[in-house]
C-alpha positions in Angstrom: 305.4 -16.0 73.5 302.0 -14.5 74.1 300.0 -12.5 71.6 301.0 -9.1 73.1 304.8 -9.9 72.8 304.3 -11.1 69.2 302.5 -7.9 68.3 305.2 -5.7 69.9 308.0 -7.7 68.2 306.3 -7.5 64.8 305.9 -3.8 65.1 309.6 -3.4 66.1 310.9 -5.6 63.2 308.6 -3.8 60.7 310.0 -0.4 61.9 313.6 -1.6 62.1 313.6 -3.1 58.5 311.1 -0.6 57.2 308.8 -3.3 55.8 305.1 -4.0 56.5 305.7 -7.4 54.8 307.1 -8.8 58.0 304.6 -11.0 59.8 305.3 -13.1 62.9 303.4 -16.3 63.2 303.0 -18.3 66.3 304.2 -21.9 66.1 302.0 -24.8 67.0 302.9 -26.6 70.2 305.9 -24.2 70.7 305.7 -21.3 73.2 309.2 -19.9 73.2 309.5 -18.8 69.6 307.7 -17.4 66.5 308.3 -17.7 62.8 309.3 -14.6 60.8 307.7 -14.3 57.4 308.5 -11.7 54.7 305.9 -11.4 52.0 304.6 -14.9 52.8 308.1 -16.4 52.7 309.7 -18.0 55.8 313.0 -16.2 56.6 313.7 -17.1 60.2 312.7 -17.6 63.8 312.6 -15.3 66.9 313.3 -17.0 70.2 312.4 -15.6 73.6 314.9 -16.0 76.4 314.4 -15.2 80.0 317.4 -15.2 82.4 317.3 -14.0 85.9 314.1 -12.1 85.2 315.4 -10.3 82.1 313.8 -11.0 78.8 315.6 -10.8 75.5 314.8 -12.0 71.9 317.1 -13.6 69.4 316.4 -13.5 65.7 317.9 -16.4 63.8 318.1 -16.4 60.0 319.9 -19.0 57.9 321.3 -17.9 54.6 322.2 -20.6 52.1 325.4 -19.9 50.2 323.8 -20.8 46.8 321.3 -17.9 47.4 324.1 -15.3 47.5 324.9 -13.3 44.3 328.1 -13.9 42.5 331.0 -11.8 43.7 
């Protein structure tokens, strides 16, 4: 992803989740994805996909069961 895409995605995610703490960081030696940080903590990855000229983005976030509150 280029810098313009990263900036646009960051603005979109900040607006969507109503948090200025979201920062997208480009990954070294990887051009198809960026890391998603929330208040300096890694929370996931956004992947860029282009198929037949159409571009989409996939946000992937893993949640560890032990991090969930008790029921």
